[in-house]
Backbone and ligand atoms as CSV (ligand in chain L), in Angstrom:
chain,resi,resn,atom,element,x,y,z
A,1,MET,N,N,99.324,107.668,137.026
A,1,MET,CA,C,98.520,108.892,137.273
A,1,MET,C,C,99.311,110.293,137.259
A,2,ARG,N,N,98.834,111.259,136.579
A,2,ARG,CA,C,99.549,112.417,136.404
A,2,ARG,C,C,99.674,113.201,137.912
A,3,LEU,N,N,100.628,113.926,138.137
A,3,LEU,CA,C,100.816,114.594,139.493
A,3,LEU,C,C,99.605,115.472,139.858
A,4,THR,N,N,99.000,116.175,138.629
A,4,THR,CA,C,97.986,117.079,139.033
A,4,THR,C,C,96.682,116.106,139.469
A,5,GLU,N,N,96.469,115.104,138.983
A,5,GLU,CA,C,95.330,114.189,139.510
A,5,GLU,C,C,95.849,113.647,140.791
A,6,ARG,N,N,97.027,113.171,141.010
A,6,ARG,CA,C,97.397,112.693,142.459
A,6,ARG,C,C,97.163,113.826,143.398
A,7,ALA,N,N,97.608,115.034,143.106
A,7,ALA,CA,C,97.283,116.241,144.005
A,7,ALA,C,C,95.770,116.253,144.421
A,8,HIS,N,N,94.924,116.101,143.325
A,8,HIS,CA,C,93.473,116.205,143.507
A,8,HIS,C,C,93.003,115.018,144.365
A,9,THR,N,N,93.512,113.786,144.126
A,9,THR,CA,C,93.046,112.773,144.907
A,9,THR,C,C,93.437,112.938,146.492
A,10,GLU,N,N,94.679,113.407,146.794
A,10,GLU,CA,C,95.009,113.759,148.171
A,10,GLU,C,C,93.963,114.904,148.709
A,11,LEU,N,N,93.936,115.934,148.027
A,11,LEU,CA,C,93.081,116.985,148.560
A,11,LEU,C,C,91.720,116.749,148.861
A,12,LYS,N,N,91.209,115.839,147.981
A,12,LYS,CA,C,89.721,115.465,148.038
A,12,LYS,C,C,89.422,114.837,149.582
A,13,LYS,N,N,90.510,114.209,150.098
A,13,LYS,CA,C,90.304,113.657,151.483
A,13,LYS,C,C,90.119,114.633,152.680
A,14,PHE,N,N,90.504,115.879,152.220
A,14,PHE,CA,C,90.618,117.004,153.083
A,14,PHE,C,C,89.562,118.090,152.840
A,15,LEU,N,N,88.841,118.030,151.826
A,15,LEU,CA,C,88.048,119.230,151.324
A,15,LEU,C,C,86.567,118.765,151.669
A,16,ASN,N,N,85.987,120.011,152.106
A,16,ASN,CA,C,84.432,119.646,152.541
A,16,ASN,C,C,83.628,120.862,151.978
A,17,PRO,N,N,82.359,120.777,151.821
A,17,PRO,CA,C,81.564,121.808,151.309
A,17,PRO,C,C,81.615,123.138,152.363
A,18,GLY,N,N,81.614,124.012,152.051
A,18,GLY,CA,C,81.853,125.246,152.914
A,18,GLY,C,C,83.247,125.833,153.070
A,19,ASP,N,N,84.270,125.029,152.598
A,19,ASP,CA,C,85.541,125.351,152.944
A,19,ASP,C,C,86.127,126.688,152.011
A,20,GLN,N,N,86.850,127.321,152.661
A,20,GLN,CA,C,87.647,128.482,151.939
A,20,GLN,C,C,89.150,127.987,151.595
A,21,VAL,N,N,89.507,128.183,150.353
A,21,VAL,CA,C,90.733,127.516,149.814
A,21,VAL,C,C,91.437,128.689,148.890
A,22,ILE,N,N,92.690,128.377,148.550
A,22,ILE,CA,C,93.390,129.355,147.850
A,22,ILE,C,C,94.083,128.560,146.787
A,23,ASP,N,N,93.795,129.070,145.279
A,23,ASP,CA,C,94.497,128.577,144.249
A,23,ASP,C,C,95.760,129.648,143.973
A,24,ALA,N,N,97.043,129.365,144.230
A,24,ALA,CA,C,98.082,130.308,144.254
A,24,ALA,C,C,98.706,130.576,142.986
A,25,THR,N,N,98.313,129.676,142.051
A,25,THR,CA,C,98.915,129.662,140.486
A,25,THR,C,C,97.569,129.297,139.666
A,26,THR,N,N,96.858,130.159,139.335
A,26,THR,CA,C,95.607,129.812,138.550
A,26,THR,C,C,95.860,129.086,137.232
A,27,GLY,N,N,96.872,129.602,136.480
A,27,GLY,CA,C,97.275,129.097,135.170
A,27,GLY,C,C,96.049,128.965,134.142
A,28,ASN,N,N,95.770,127.826,133.812
A,28,ASN,CA,C,94.603,127.600,132.890
A,28,ASN,C,C,93.188,127.443,133.649
A,29,GLY,N,N,93.352,127.383,134.745
A,29,GLY,CA,C,92.016,127.379,135.714
A,29,GLY,C,C,91.581,125.939,136.042
A,30,TYR,N,N,92.307,124.936,135.782
A,30,TYR,CA,C,91.793,123.597,136.121
A,30,TYR,C,C,91.816,123.368,137.616
A,31,ASP,N,N,92.724,123.787,138.416
A,31,ASP,CA,C,92.709,123.558,139.845
A,31,ASP,C,C,91.529,124.418,140.403
A,32,THR,N,N,91.379,125.675,139.891
A,32,THR,CA,C,90.432,126.432,140.369
A,32,THR,C,C,89.010,125.856,140.270
A,33,VAL,N,N,88.698,125.145,139.114
A,33,VAL,CA,C,87.466,124.545,138.767
A,33,VAL,C,C,87.271,123.384,139.742
A,34,PHE,N,N,88.399,122.598,139.895
A,34,PHE,CA,C,88.299,121.514,140.819
A,34,PHE,C,C,87.946,122.085,142.268
A,35,LEU,N,N,88.699,122.911,142.718
A,35,LEU,CA,C,88.435,123.341,144.150
A,35,LEU,C,C,86.918,124.042,144.285
A,36,ALA,N,N,86.572,124.716,143.341
A,36,ALA,CA,C,85.279,125.446,143.264
A,36,ALA,C,C,84.202,124.258,143.494
A,37,ARG,N,N,84.229,123.254,142.531
A,37,ARG,CA,C,83.385,122.037,142.755
A,37,ARG,C,C,83.212,121.528,144.179
A,38,GLN,N,N,84.555,121.362,144.619
A,38,GLN,CA,C,84.765,120.626,146.056
A,38,GLN,C,C,83.998,121.515,147.075
A,39,VAL,N,N,84.284,122.786,147.065
A,39,VAL,CA,C,83.854,123.624,148.298
A,39,VAL,C,C,82.328,123.881,148.219
A,40,GLY,N,N,81.661,123.643,147.215
A,40,GLY,CA,C,80.249,123.805,147.197
A,40,GLY,C,C,79.773,125.264,147.078
A,41,ALA,N,N,78.414,125.435,147.058
A,41,ALA,CA,C,77.894,126.789,146.922
A,41,ALA,C,C,78.206,127.732,148.108
A,42,ASN,N,N,78.501,127.206,149.283
A,42,ASN,CA,C,78.798,128.002,150.364
A,42,ASN,C,C,80.342,128.206,150.582
A,43,GLY,N,N,81.221,127.578,149.664
A,43,GLY,CA,C,82.659,127.661,149.824
A,43,GLY,C,C,83.018,128.842,149.119
A,44,LYS,N,N,84.459,129.032,149.150
A,44,LYS,CA,C,85.161,130.301,148.558
A,44,LYS,C,C,86.532,129.770,148.012
A,45,VAL,N,N,86.680,130.122,146.704
A,45,VAL,CA,C,88.049,130.135,146.182
A,45,VAL,C,C,88.751,131.355,145.878
A,46,PHE,N,N,89.882,131.661,146.518
A,46,PHE,CA,C,90.635,132.812,146.132
A,46,PHE,C,C,91.741,132.273,145.288
A,47,ALA,N,N,91.730,133.113,144.030
A,47,ALA,CA,C,92.682,132.420,143.003
A,47,ALA,C,C,93.562,133.624,142.503
A,48,PHE,N,N,94.804,133.329,142.427
A,48,PHE,CA,C,95.962,134.118,142.189
A,48,PHE,C,C,96.557,133.904,140.810
A,49,ASP,N,N,96.863,134.818,139.999
A,49,ASP,CA,C,97.719,134.677,138.990
A,49,ASP,C,C,98.334,136.069,138.501
A,50,LEU,N,N,99.638,136.043,138.086
A,50,LEU,CA,C,100.145,137.387,137.568
A,50,LEU,C,C,99.709,137.872,136.316
A,51,GLN,N,N,99.317,136.925,135.437
A,51,GLN,CA,C,98.900,137.257,134.031
A,51,GLN,C,C,97.491,137.367,133.855
A,52,ALA,N,N,97.192,138.438,133.010
A,52,ALA,CA,C,95.739,138.824,132.645
A,52,ALA,C,C,95.318,137.593,131.737
A,53,GLU,N,N,96.007,137.128,131.014
A,53,GLU,CA,C,95.741,135.911,130.104
A,53,GLU,C,C,95.176,134.648,130.934
A,54,SER,N,N,95.821,134.518,131.977
A,54,SER,CA,C,95.361,133.426,132.834
A,54,SER,C,C,93.934,133.809,133.554
A,55,ILE,N,N,94.014,134.834,134.037
A,55,ILE,CA,C,92.670,135.285,134.725
A,55,ILE,C,C,91.573,135.252,133.721
A,56,GLU,N,N,91.683,135.871,132.524
A,56,GLU,CA,C,90.613,135.871,131.364
A,56,GLU,C,C,90.176,134.584,131.017
A,57,GLU,N,N,91.285,133.624,130.791
A,57,GLU,CA,C,90.997,132.223,130.389
A,57,GLU,C,C,90.126,131.548,131.522
A,58,SER,N,N,90.502,131.651,132.742
A,58,SER,CA,C,89.964,130.958,133.813
A,58,SER,C,C,88.597,131.340,134.257
A,59,THR,N,N,88.433,132.825,133.930
A,59,THR,CA,C,87.140,133.305,134.133
A,59,THR,C,C,86.147,132.859,133.166
A,60,ARG,N,N,86.524,132.564,131.990
A,60,ARG,CA,C,85.683,132.022,130.916
A,60,ARG,C,C,85.237,130.558,131.355
A,61,LEU,N,N,86.166,129.805,131.725
A,61,LEU,CA,C,85.968,128.436,132.301
A,61,LEU,C,C,85.144,128.379,133.458
A,62,ILE,N,N,85.291,129.218,134.489
A,62,ILE,CA,C,84.493,129.217,135.638
A,62,ILE,C,C,82.994,129.677,135.284
A,63,GLU,N,N,82.889,130.623,134.365
A,63,GLU,CA,C,81.506,131.097,133.874
A,63,GLU,C,C,80.911,129.809,133.233
A,64,ALA,N,N,81.554,129.108,132.307
A,64,ALA,CA,C,81.052,128.120,131.584
A,64,ALA,C,C,80.418,126.961,132.613
A,65,GLU,N,N,81.368,126.706,133.743
A,65,GLU,CA,C,80.923,125.859,134.764
A,65,GLU,C,C,79.990,126.246,135.757
A,66,LYS,N,N,79.540,127.587,135.619
A,66,LYS,CA,C,78.518,127.996,136.402
A,66,LYS,C,C,78.899,128.164,137.928
A,67,LEU,N,N,80.183,128.475,138.055
A,67,LEU,CA,C,80.837,128.432,139.448
A,67,LEU,C,C,81.254,129.807,139.949
A,68,VAL,N,N,80.837,130.999,139.194
A,68,VAL,CA,C,81.262,132.312,139.281
A,68,VAL,C,C,81.215,132.823,140.778
A,69,GLN,N,N,80.084,132.431,141.611
A,69,GLN,CA,C,79.881,132.878,142.755
A,69,GLN,C,C,80.931,132.354,143.832
A,70,ARG,N,N,81.515,131.293,143.478
A,70,ARG,CA,C,82.385,130.715,144.367
A,70,ARG,C,C,83.894,131.140,144.271
A,71,VAL,N,N,84.113,131.961,143.331
A,71,VAL,CA,C,85.578,132.170,143.075
A,71,VAL,C,C,85.786,133.753,142.934
A,72,THR,N,N,86.855,134.173,143.623
A,72,THR,CA,C,87.357,135.638,143.654
A,72,THR,C,C,88.698,135.487,143.078
A,73,PHE,N,N,88.940,136.200,141.824
A,73,PHE,CA,C,90.340,136.224,141.191
A,73,PHE,C,C,91.166,137.457,141.554
A,74,PHE,N,N,92.380,137.366,141.849
A,74,PHE,CA,C,93.271,138.372,141.960
A,74,PHE,C,C,94.318,138.348,140.947
A,75,GLN,N,N,94.515,139.400,139.976
A,75,GLN,CA,C,95.528,139.428,139.186
A,75,GLN,C,C,96.775,140.038,139.940
A,76,SER,N,N,97.683,139.211,140.570
A,76,SER,CA,C,98.521,139.642,141.342
A,76,SER,C,C,99.532,138.499,141.815
A,77,CYS,N,N,100.755,138.784,142.198
A,77,CYS,CA,C,101.727,138.131,142.662
A,77,CYS,C,C,101.199,137.296,143.798
A,78,HIS,N,N,101.403,136.035,144.058
A,78,HIS,CA,C,100.951,135.326,145.095
A,78,HIS,C,C,101.688,135.705,146.528
A,79,SER,N,N,102.822,136.388,146.314
A,79,SER,CA,C,103.442,136.790,147.564
A,79,SER,C,C,102.684,137.845,148.302
A,80,LYS,N,N,101.518,138.376,147.727
A,80,LYS,CA,C,100.710,139.481,148.256
A,80,LYS,C,C,99.533,138.846,148.887
A,81,ILE,N,N,99.404,137.475,149.184
A,81,ILE,CA,C,98.397,136.985,149.731
A,81,ILE,C,C,97.811,137.668,150.980
A,82,SER,N,N,98.743,137.950,151.976
A,82,SER,CA,C,98.383,138.703,153.264
A,82,SER,C,C,97.846,139.987,153.000
A,83,GLU,N,N,98.154,140.691,151.881
A,83,GLU,CA,C,97.658,142.027,151.482
A,83,GLU,C,C,96.186,141.821,150.925
A,84,PHE,N,N,95.821,140.851,150.307
A,84,PHE,CA,C,94.517,140.689,149.823
A,84,PHE,C,C,93.388,139.928,150.684
A,85,LEU,N,N,94.014,139.001,151.455
A,85,LEU,CA,C,93.171,138.194,152.196
A,85,LEU,C,C,92.874,138.856,153.657
A,86,PRO,N,N,91.584,138.890,154.007
A,86,PRO,CA,C,91.435,139.490,155.359
A,86,PRO,C,C,92.133,138.723,156.370
A,87,VAL,N,N,92.677,139.312,157.358
A,87,VAL,CA,C,93.415,138.852,158.331
A,87,VAL,C,C,92.370,137.802,159.482
A,88,GLU,N,N,91.010,138.135,159.307
A,88,GLU,CA,C,90.137,137.299,159.939
A,88,GLU,C,C,90.138,135.752,159.477
A,89,ILE,N,N,90.549,135.607,158.308
A,89,ILE,CA,C,90.372,134.313,157.771
A,89,ILE,C,C,91.867,133.628,157.994
A,90,LYS,N,N,92.628,134.236,158.713
A,90,LYS,CA,C,93.960,133.490,159.033
A,90,LYS,C,C,93.753,132.244,159.736
A,91,GLY,N,N,94.299,131.235,159.548
A,91,GLY,CA,C,93.877,129.856,160.278
A,91,GLY,C,C,92.564,129.279,159.839
A,92,GLY,N,N,91.968,129.874,158.838
A,92,GLY,CA,C,90.763,129.211,158.460
A,92,GLY,C,C,90.646,128.699,156.893
A,93,ILE,N,N,91.851,128.785,156.327
A,93,ILE,CA,C,92.041,128.163,154.924
A,93,ILE,C,C,92.370,126.705,154.911
A,94,GLN,N,N,91.507,125.858,154.150
A,94,GLN,CA,C,91.523,124.505,154.402
A,94,GLN,C,C,92.571,123.844,153.347
A,95,VAL,N,N,92.649,124.508,152.245
A,95,VAL,CA,C,93.771,123.975,151.171
A,95,VAL,C,C,94.337,125.108,150.333
A,96,VAL,N,N,95.672,124.841,150.009
A,96,VAL,CA,C,96.164,125.983,149.003
A,96,VAL,C,C,96.810,125.057,148.002
A,97,THR,N,N,96.746,125.394,146.717
A,97,THR,CA,C,97.338,124.724,145.616
A,97,THR,C,C,98.345,125.534,145.047
A,98,PHE,N,N,99.597,124.992,144.632
A,98,PHE,CA,C,100.487,125.804,143.880
A,98,PHE,C,C,100.815,124.757,142.536
A,99,ASN,N,N,100.995,125.123,141.524
A,99,ASN,CA,C,101.505,124.452,140.305
A,99,ASN,C,C,102.487,125.465,139.594
A,100,LEU,N,N,103.675,125.252,139.968
A,100,LEU,CA,C,104.744,126.165,139.492
A,100,LEU,C,C,105.149,126.254,137.975
A,101,GLY,N,N,106.119,127.003,137.727
A,101,GLY,CA,C,106.619,127.009,136.343
A,101,GLY,C,C,106.015,128.028,135.443
A,102,TYR,N,N,105.779,127.738,134.263
A,102,TYR,CA,C,105.144,128.691,133.382
A,102,TYR,C,C,103.776,128.115,132.815
A,103,LEU,N,N,103.044,128.926,132.243
A,103,LEU,CA,C,101.605,128.596,131.778
A,103,LEU,C,C,101.592,127.867,130.607
A,104,PRO,N,N,101.139,126.565,130.465
A,104,PRO,CA,C,101.347,125.712,129.461
A,104,PRO,C,C,100.489,126.342,128.270
A,105,GLY,N,N,101.315,126.482,127.050
A,105,GLY,CA,C,100.740,127.259,125.934
A,105,GLY,C,C,100.912,128.809,125.995
A,106,GLY,N,N,101.537,129.363,127.051
A,106,GLY,CA,C,101.668,130.840,127.225
A,106,GLY,C,C,103.074,131.287,127.046
A,107,ASP,N,N,103.370,132.340,127.654
A,107,ASP,CA,C,104.778,132.892,127.522
A,107,ASP,C,C,105.659,132.100,128.563
A,108,LYS,N,N,106.644,131.615,128.023
A,108,LYS,CA,C,107.648,130.669,128.819
A,108,LYS,C,C,108.559,131.372,129.697
A,109,GLN,N,N,108.581,132.765,129.355
A,109,GLN,CA,C,109.486,133.679,130.005
A,109,GLN,C,C,108.872,134.044,131.349
A,110,ILE,N,N,107.541,133.818,131.629
A,110,ILE,CA,C,106.770,134.367,132.849
A,110,ILE,C,C,106.767,133.097,133.745
A,111,ILE,N,N,107.789,132.915,134.652
A,111,ILE,CA,C,107.593,131.730,135.431
A,111,ILE,C,C,107.685,132.116,136.831
A,112,THR,N,N,107.370,131.127,137.883
A,112,THR,CA,C,107.387,131.481,139.250
A,112,THR,C,C,108.986,131.451,139.640
A,113,HIS,N,N,109.275,132.344,140.652
A,113,HIS,CA,C,110.536,132.587,141.107
A,113,HIS,C,C,110.718,132.133,142.594
A,114,PRO,N,N,111.918,131.692,142.865
A,114,PRO,CA,C,112.049,131.220,144.333
A,114,PRO,C,C,111.635,132.157,145.421
A,115,ASP,N,N,112.106,133.446,145.293
A,115,ASP,CA,C,111.857,134.337,146.314
A,115,ASP,C,C,110.372,134.613,146.750
A,116,THR,N,N,109.542,134.726,145.508
A,116,THR,CA,C,108.272,134.891,145.712
A,116,THR,C,C,107.336,133.745,146.073
A,117,THR,N,N,107.903,132.590,145.521
A,117,THR,CA,C,107.290,131.267,145.739
A,117,THR,C,C,107.302,130.937,147.234
A,118,LEU,N,N,108.630,131.150,147.728
A,118,LEU,CA,C,108.728,130.843,149.252
A,118,LEU,C,C,107.977,131.738,150.065
A,119,SER,N,N,108.033,133.004,149.757
A,119,SER,CA,C,107.150,134.018,150.519
A,119,SER,C,C,105.676,133.531,150.520
A,120,ALA,N,N,105.269,133.144,149.307
A,120,ALA,CA,C,103.834,132.847,149.163
A,120,ALA,C,C,103.592,131.458,150.035
A,121,LEU,N,N,104.367,130.768,150.009
A,121,LEU,CA,C,104.331,129.406,150.863
A,121,LEU,C,C,104.260,129.734,152.314
A,122,VAL,N,N,105.169,130.460,152.727
A,122,VAL,CA,C,104.996,130.848,154.235
A,122,VAL,C,C,103.661,131.409,154.577
A,123,GLN,N,N,103.350,132.401,153.785
A,123,GLN,CA,C,101.921,133.057,153.950
A,123,GLN,C,C,100.866,132.064,153.985
A,124,SER,N,N,100.982,131.271,153.108
A,124,SER,CA,C,99.905,130.141,152.862
A,124,SER,C,C,99.854,129.222,154.061
A,125,TYR,N,N,101.009,128.891,154.616
A,125,TYR,CA,C,100.906,128.188,155.864
A,125,TYR,C,C,100.308,128.781,157.159
A,126,GLU,N,N,100.527,130.084,157.016
A,126,GLU,CA,C,99.955,131.030,158.172
A,126,GLU,C,C,98.426,131.156,158.063
A,127,TYR,N,N,97.905,131.162,156.842
A,127,TYR,CA,C,96.482,131.152,156.504
A,127,TYR,C,C,95.807,129.818,156.755
A,128,LEU,N,N,96.580,128.585,156.695
A,128,LEU,CA,C,96.025,127.338,156.660
A,128,LEU,C,C,95.444,127.067,158.090
A,129,SER,N,N,94.396,126.347,158.072
A,129,SER,CA,C,93.648,125.767,159.304
A,129,SER,C,C,94.507,124.518,159.652
A,130,VAL,N,N,94.358,124.155,160.946
A,130,VAL,CA,C,94.847,122.953,161.664
A,130,VAL,C,C,94.283,121.845,160.696
A,131,ASN,N,N,95.112,120.933,160.270
A,131,ASN,CA,C,94.486,119.781,159.455
A,131,ASN,C,C,94.291,120.233,158.016
A,132,GLY,N,N,94.766,121.505,157.674
A,132,GLY,CA,C,94.766,121.928,156.339
A,132,GLY,C,C,95.970,121.480,155.526
A,133,ILE,N,N,95.771,121.592,154.321
A,133,ILE,CA,C,96.766,120.991,153.327
A,133,ILE,C,C,97.352,122.005,152.146
A,134,ILE,N,N,98.641,122.007,151.967
A,134,ILE,CA,C,99.130,122.627,150.692
A,134,ILE,C,C,99.676,121.589,149.790
A,135,SER,N,N,99.075,121.786,148.660
A,135,SER,CA,C,99.740,120.841,147.487
A,135,SER,C,C,100.592,121.778,146.658
A,136,LEU,N,N,101.752,121.370,146.251
A,136,LEU,CA,C,102.557,122.018,145.407
A,136,LEU,C,C,103.453,121.140,144.488
A,137,ILE,N,N,103.197,121.359,143.113
A,137,ILE,CA,C,103.941,120.701,142.250
A,137,ILE,C,C,105.103,121.627,141.525
A,138,ALA,N,N,106.297,121.160,141.750
A,138,ALA,CA,C,107.438,121.765,141.216
A,138,ALA,C,C,108.162,121.080,140.124
A,139,TYR,N,N,108.612,121.853,138.978
A,139,TYR,CA,C,109.167,121.325,137.972
A,139,TYR,C,C,110.719,121.672,137.927
A,140,ARG,N,N,111.505,120.603,137.573
A,140,ARG,CA,C,112.870,120.755,137.634
A,140,ARG,C,C,113.660,120.662,136.270
A,141,GLY,N,N,112.845,120.522,135.353
A,141,GLY,CA,C,113.330,120.362,133.923
A,141,GLY,C,C,113.577,121.751,133.193
A,142,HIS,N,N,113.093,122.749,133.665
A,142,HIS,CA,C,113.280,124.096,133.011
A,142,HIS,C,C,114.348,124.929,133.932
A,143,ASP,N,N,114.960,126.042,133.082
A,143,ASP,CA,C,115.842,126.824,133.809
A,143,ASP,C,C,115.406,127.435,134.967
A,144,GLY,N,N,115.970,127.292,136.047
A,144,GLY,CA,C,115.509,127.881,137.244
A,144,GLY,C,C,114.611,127.158,138.378
A,145,GLY,N,N,114.103,126.068,137.527
A,145,GLY,CA,C,113.223,125.238,138.043
A,145,GLY,C,C,113.868,124.220,139.319
A,146,ASN,N,N,115.120,123.724,138.972
A,146,ASN,CA,C,115.833,123.115,139.926
A,146,ASN,C,C,116.334,123.788,141.227
A,147,ARG,N,N,116.666,125.064,140.847
A,147,ARG,CA,C,116.884,125.942,142.073
A,147,ARG,C,C,115.849,126.244,142.900
A,148,GLU,N,N,114.639,126.413,142.182
A,148,GLU,CA,C,113.430,126.722,143.002
A,148,GLU,C,C,113.113,125.386,143.941
A,149,TYR,N,N,113.295,124.298,143.284
A,149,TYR,CA,C,112.915,122.905,143.993
A,149,TYR,C,C,113.883,122.893,145.206
A,150,ASN,N,N,115.312,123.153,145.021
A,150,ASN,CA,C,116.171,122.919,146.150
A,150,ASN,C,C,115.855,123.986,147.183
A,151,GLN,N,N,115.417,125.178,146.895
A,151,GLN,CA,C,115.161,126.227,147.963
A,151,GLN,C,C,113.806,125.722,148.716
A,152,LEU,N,N,112.990,125.223,147.948
A,152,LEU,CA,C,111.759,124.633,148.595
A,152,LEU,C,C,112.015,123.527,149.652
A,153,ILE,N,N,113.027,122.698,149.276
A,153,ILE,CA,C,113.331,121.641,150.070
A,153,ILE,C,C,113.971,122.167,151.434
A,154,GLU,N,N,114.846,123.177,151.405
A,154,GLU,CA,C,115.598,123.927,152.278
A,154,GLU,C,C,114.475,124.404,153.311
A,155,LEU,N,N,113.523,125.232,152.645
A,155,LEU,CA,C,112.427,125.939,153.511
A,155,LEU,C,C,111.637,124.875,154.352
A,156,ILE,N,N,111.222,123.889,153.728
A,156,ILE,CA,C,110.418,122.709,154.338
A,156,ILE,C,C,111.084,122.322,155.515
A,157,LYS,N,N,112.568,121.894,155.393
A,157,LYS,CA,C,113.407,121.385,156.517
A,157,LYS,C,C,113.460,122.369,157.601
A,158,LYS,N,N,113.750,123.605,157.126
A,158,LYS,CA,C,113.986,124.677,158.126
A,158,LYS,C,C,112.672,125.005,159.048
A,159,MET,N,N,111.538,124.875,158.567
A,159,MET,CA,C,110.373,125.181,159.019
A,159,MET,C,C,109.748,123.880,159.877
A,160,LYS,N,N,110.435,122.752,159.582
A,160,LYS,CA,C,109.979,121.521,160.136
A,160,LYS,C,C,108.664,121.180,159.798
A,161,TRP,N,N,108.139,121.482,158.675
A,161,TRP,CA,C,106.735,121.139,158.292
A,161,TRP,C,C,106.641,119.697,157.930
A,162,SER,N,N,105.455,119.052,158.237
A,162,SER,CA,C,105.276,117.682,157.908
A,162,SER,C,C,104.952,117.704,156.193
A,163,CYS,N,N,105.732,116.997,155.635
A,163,CYS,CA,C,105.635,116.937,154.188
A,163,CYS,C,C,105.904,115.648,153.535
A,164,GLN,N,N,105.097,115.091,152.635
A,164,GLN,CA,C,105.201,113.997,151.775
A,164,GLN,C,C,105.693,114.365,150.301
A,165,THR,N,N,106.561,113.688,149.780
A,165,THR,CA,C,106.783,114.090,148.175
A,165,THR,C,C,106.406,112.889,147.402
A,166,TYR,N,N,105.923,113.130,146.137
A,166,TYR,CA,C,105.601,112.153,145.177
A,166,TYR,C,C,106.174,112.507,143.763
A,167,PRO,N,N,107.334,111.926,143.441
A,167,PRO,CA,C,107.842,112.059,142.140
A,167,PRO,C,C,106.817,111.715,140.875
A,168,GLY,N,N,106.885,112.556,139.693
A,168,GLY,CA,C,106.032,112.088,138.631
A,168,GLY,C,C,106.440,110.923,137.907
A,169,ASN,N,N,107.760,110.825,137.792
A,169,ASN,CA,C,108.372,109.561,137.065
A,169,ASN,C,C,109.737,109.398,137.847
A,170,GLU,N,N,110.513,108.320,137.158
A,170,GLU,CA,C,111.720,107.919,137.771
A,170,GLU,C,C,112.837,108.737,137.438
A,171,SER,N,N,112.780,109.806,136.445
A,171,SER,CA,C,113.942,110.599,136.202
A,171,SER,C,C,114.457,111.496,137.276
A,172,ASP,N,N,115.836,111.836,137.172
A,172,ASP,CA,C,116.359,112.850,138.187
A,172,ASP,C,C,115.618,114.127,138.097
A,173,HIS,N,N,115.148,114.488,137.014
A,173,HIS,CA,C,114.600,115.735,136.823
A,173,HIS,C,C,112.963,115.800,136.832
A,174,SER,N,N,112.260,114.691,137.364
A,174,SER,CA,C,110.926,114.510,137.421
A,174,SER,C,C,110.262,115.738,138.299
A,175,PRO,N,N,109.207,116.138,137.664
A,175,PRO,CA,C,108.330,117.088,138.524
A,175,PRO,C,C,108.094,116.263,139.882
A,176,MET,N,N,107.895,117.141,140.811
A,176,MET,CA,C,107.560,116.571,142.256
A,176,MET,C,C,106.335,117.074,142.873
A,177,LEU,N,N,105.603,116.348,143.315
A,177,LEU,CA,C,104.440,116.921,144.233
A,177,LEU,C,C,104.806,116.824,145.758
A,178,PHE,N,N,104.622,118.000,146.223
A,178,PHE,CA,C,104.802,118.020,147.898
A,178,PHE,C,C,103.335,118.304,148.469
A,179,ILE,N,N,103.072,117.484,149.396
A,179,ILE,CA,C,101.993,117.658,150.024
A,179,ILE,C,C,102.189,117.921,151.559
A,180,ILE,N,N,102.075,119.182,151.887
A,180,ILE,CA,C,102.362,119.809,153.330
A,180,ILE,C,C,100.922,119.614,154.167
A,181,ARG,N,N,101.162,119.226,155.333
A,181,ARG,CA,C,99.904,119.202,156.258
A,181,ARG,C,C,100.369,119.955,157.493
A,182,LYS,N,N,99.394,120.833,157.799
A,182,LYS,CA,C,99.461,121.462,159.272
A,182,LYS,C,C,98.795,120.647,160.286
A,183,PHE,N,N,99.706,120.145,161.206
A,183,PHE,CA,C,99.105,119.390,162.297
A,183,PHE,C,C,98.638,120.189,163.449
A,184,LYS,N,N,99.308,121.422,163.778
A,184,LYS,CA,C,98.932,122.106,164.918
A,184,LYS,C,C,99.324,123.692,164.612
A,185,THR,N,N,98.788,124.459,165.434
A,185,THR,CA,C,99.086,126.005,165.322
A,185,THR,C,C,100.553,126.318,165.721
A,186,ASP,N,N,101.462,126.618,164.661
A,186,ASP,CA,C,102.806,127.074,165.188
A,186,ASP,C,C,103.257,128.027,164.110
L,1,LIG,N1,N,103.853,124.179,134.730
L,1,LIG,C1,C,102.360,123.829,135.093
L,1,LIG,C2,C,101.372,124.915,135.034
L,1,LIG,C3,C,101.970,126.245,135.848
L,1,LIG,S1,S,100.947,127.408,135.556
L,1,LIG,C4,C,101.968,122.696,134.157
L,1,LIG,O1,O,102.526,122.365,133.236
L,1,LIG,O2,O,100.791,122.128,134.469
L,1,LIG,C5,C,101.965,128.542,136.483
L,1,LIG,C6,C,101.215,129.865,136.547
L,1,LIG,O3,O,101.724,130.551,137.585
L,1,LIG,C7,C,101.156,130.623,135.270
L,1,LIG,O4,O,99.947,131.038,135.014
L,1,LIG,C8,C,101.873,132.033,135.718
L,1,LIG,O5,O,101.338,133.045,135.170
L,1,LIG,C9,C,101.644,132.008,137.209
L,1,LIG,N2,N,102.612,132.876,137.984
L,1,LIG,C10,C,104.013,132.878,137.859
L,1,LIG,N3,N,104.529,133.503,138.836
L,1,LIG,C11,C,103.685,133.863,139.572
L,1,LIG,C12,C,103.527,134.705,140.790
L,1,LIG,N4,N,104.507,135.358,141.333
L,1,LIG,N5,N,102.404,134.914,141.542
L,1,LIG,C13,C,101.147,134.237,140.925
L,1,LIG,N6,N,101.168,133.705,139.862
L,1,LIG,C14,C,102.360,133.357,139.188
C-alpha cells in the first residue's frame, strides 16, 4: 500500500461528517479531495499551499468534484496557520495532513523547509481537538529531506507527542508516515 493510501486508511477511522480539518500541503489536491469527501456537506477543509500552481490545479479538481462549498484555500506558508484560522476553532480541528517535499511534476526547487514545517506542526497540534490526528509524510531521498526528517523526530520526542511511524519500504531512505494523536489537552 502506498503511504498516501495508508495515511487515508488511518485518518478515515477518525473522520466524521461535519469535521473541520486542515490540509497543510495541498500539492495536487488529492488529500484535499479526500478530506472534503470525508467531512461531508457540513464539514470544512482549510487548505494551504505556497504555490499559485497548486491552488489553481486543486481548485479545478475541487470544482470538478463539486466540493467547492467545503474547501477554503490559502495561498500561504503553512507556518501562518494561526494568522488565518480563527482562534475560536483552536482545539476543534479533527485532522491535519502534511505531505512534505516538492510538488510532483512541479518546480523541485520549491520544497518544504524544517523551520516552517516544524512551526506549522506545532500550530497544528494547538488547533487539534482531543482525539484528533496529524498525518505527515516525510521524504528522505532529496536534498534537505533527511535533515527535515531528523528535526521532526527531535521535535516529536521533545514534545512527548504520541506518534506511530510507518516506513514506505525497507530502504534507509524510505519515505516515512507519521501518525500523531492528541490524547489530551496539553
Ligand atoms: N512529495 C509529495 C508531494 C508534496 S507536495 C509526493 O510526492 O506526493 C508538497 C507541497 O507543499 C507543494 O505543493 C509545495 O508547494 C507545498 N509547500 C512547500 N512549502 C510550503 C510551505 N512552507 N507552506 C505551504 N505549502 C508548502
